[in-house]
C-alpha positions in Angstrom: 129.3 133.9 114.5 129.3 137.4 112.9 132.0 136.2 110.2 130.0 132.9 109.5 126.7 135.1 108.9 128.6 137.7 106.6 130.1 134.9 104.9 126.5 133.6 104.2 125.3 136.4 103.2 127.9 137.5 100.9 128.1 133.8 99.1 123.8 134.0 98.7 124.3 137.9 96.8 127.2 136.6 94.9 125.3 133.0 93.6 122.0 135.5 92.6 124.2 137.6 90.8 125.6 135.0 88.6 122.1 133.2 88.4 120.9 134.9 85.6 117.5 134.7 84.2 116.7 135.5 80.5 113.3 136.9 79.4 111.0 137.6 76.6 107.3 138.4 76.1 107.4 138.6 72.5 108.4 134.9 71.2 107.1 133.4 68.1 105.0 130.2 68.1 104.2 128.6 65.0 102.2 125.7 64.3 102.0 123.7 60.6 99.0 121.1 60.4 98.5 121.7 56.6 97.7 118.4 54.4 98.8 118.9 50.5 96.0 120.0 48.4 94.0 121.4 50.5 93.9 125.2 52.5 96.9 125.7 54.8 96.3 125.5 58.1 98.8 127.5 59.9 99.2 129.8 62.5 101.9 132.1 64.6 101.9 134.1 68.0 104.2 136.4 68.5 103.5 137.3 72.1 104.5 133.9 73.5 106.5 134.7 76.8 109.7 132.4 77.6 112.0 132.4 80.7 115.3 131.0 80.7 117.6 130.5 84.5 121.2 130.5 83.0 122.4 128.3 86.2 120.2 125.3 85.5 119.0 125.5 81.9 115.7 125.5 83.2 112.6 126.8 80.6 109.4 127.9 80.9 107.1 129.1 78.1 103.7 130.6 78.2 101.1 131.2 74.6 97.9 132.5 75.2 95.6 130.3 72.7 93.8 133.3 71.3 97.1 135.4 70.4 97.4 132.6 67.2 96.8 134.4 63.9 95.6 132.8 60.9 95.5 133.8 57.4 91.6 133.3 57.4 89.6 134.7 60.3 87.1 131.9 60.2 89.8 129.3 60.7 91.1 131.2 64.0 87.3 131.4 65.1 87.0 127.5 64.7 90.4 126.9 66.4 89.6 128.7 69.2 86.2 127.7 69.9 85.8 123.9 68.4 89.5 123.0 68.7 91.5 124.2 71.4 88.8 125.6 73.2 90.3 128.7 74.3 87.6 130.3 76.7 87.8 127.2 78.7 91.8 126.3 78.4 93.2 130.0 77.8 97.2 128.9 77.9 99.5 126.7 76.6 102.7 126.0 78.9 106.0 124.4 78.9 108.1 123.8 81.6 111.1 121.8 81.0 115.0 121.8 80.9 117.9 122.5 78.5 119.9 119.5 78.3 123.8 119.9 79.2 123.4 123.6 79.7 125.9 125.7 80.1 125.8 129.6 79.4 129.5 130.0 79.4 129.8 127.7 76.7 127.6 129.8 74.6 128.5 131.8 71.6 127.4 133.5 68.4 127.9 130.6 66.8 124.5 128.3 67.5 125.1 124.9 69.4 122.7 122.2 68.8 120.8 121.1 71.9 117.8 119.3 73.5 115.0 120.3 75.4 113.0 118.0 77.6 109.7 118.9 79.3 106.3 119.2 79.9 103.8 120.7 77.3 100.1 121.5 78.7 97.5 121.8 76.4 94.0 121.7 76.4 93.9 120.4 79.8 96.5 118.0 78.9 100.2 117.4 79.9 102.5 115.2 77.8 106.2 114.9 77.8 108.1 116.0 74.8 111.6 116.8 73.8 112.4 119.2 70.9 115.9 119.6 68.8 116.7 123.1 69.2 119.9 125.8 68.5 120.9 127.8 71.0 123.6 130.9 70.4 124.4 133.9 73.2 125.4 137.1 71.7 125.9 140.0 74.5 123.0 140.3 76.6 120.6 138.2 74.3 120.3 134.7 74.0 118.6 132.8 70.6 116.7 129.7 71.3 114.9 128.3 68.2 114.0 124.7 67.5 110.9 122.5 66.3 108.6 119.6 67.8 105.9 117.7 66.6 102.4 116.7 68.4 99.3 115.0 67.7 95.9 116.5 68.6 94.8 113.0 69.7 97.9 113.1 72.6 96.0 116.6 74.0 92.2 115.2 73.6 91.3 117.4 70.6 89.1 116.1 68.5 89.3 116.5 64.6 85.8 116.4 63.2 85.6 113.7 60.4 84.4 116.4 57.7 87.6 118.3 57.9 89.8 115.5 59.4 91.7 115.0 55.8 92.3 118.7 55.6 94.1 118.7 58.9 97.7 116.9 59.2 98.0 113.8 61.8 101.3 115.3 63.1 100.9 119.3 63.8 104.6 120.7 63.5 105.8 123.6 65.5 108.2 126.0 65.6 109.5 128.1 68.2 112.0 131.1 68.2 112.8 133.2 71.2 115.2 135.9 71.7 115.7 136.3 75.4 117.2 139.0 76.9 118.8 139.2 80.9 116.6 140.4 83.1 
C-alpha cells in the first residue's frame, strides 16, 4: 500500500513538472475600426494578460477596457463612456484552446494554428476562431494572430451620426510573448 501511495505522489509530481504554464502581463491587443476617408479609429492595449497551459493548449486572455489607448483623447473617452461602457463592463476575456497543440513540436519557426473559444465583451459572449502563428524560443512562446468582430454581436451600439465613420467589422490583432511560469 505504501508503495502505491509513493508511486501516486511521484506520478502527480512528475505530471505537475511537465505541465508548464506560460504567462504575460504585457501582451498587446490592437483593434482597427477605421473607414477610408475618415479619421483613424484604432487603439492598443499593451497591458493584456494571457496564460497558456502547455499540457493542454488551453489559453486565457484578459484585457481591461480602460487600457486601450487612442491617438485622440476624446475618442478614448467616447469609447469608454458610450460604446463599451467600461465602468459597467471593465474587462474583455477570452477562454479557448489552441487546436492540436503540442509544445514539443514548437520551434523558432512560426507554426500556423487555429485558436477557438469564447470571447466575452460588453457582457456578451460569442464563440470565435482566430488564425495565429506560434513559435518557441528558449523558455518563451510567442503567439500572434487576428480575428474580426462586429459591434452588434456584443450589443455595442454605434450612433447613426458616426456609423459611416466606424467599420462594420473590427479587426483585432494580438501579440503575446509568454514566459514560463
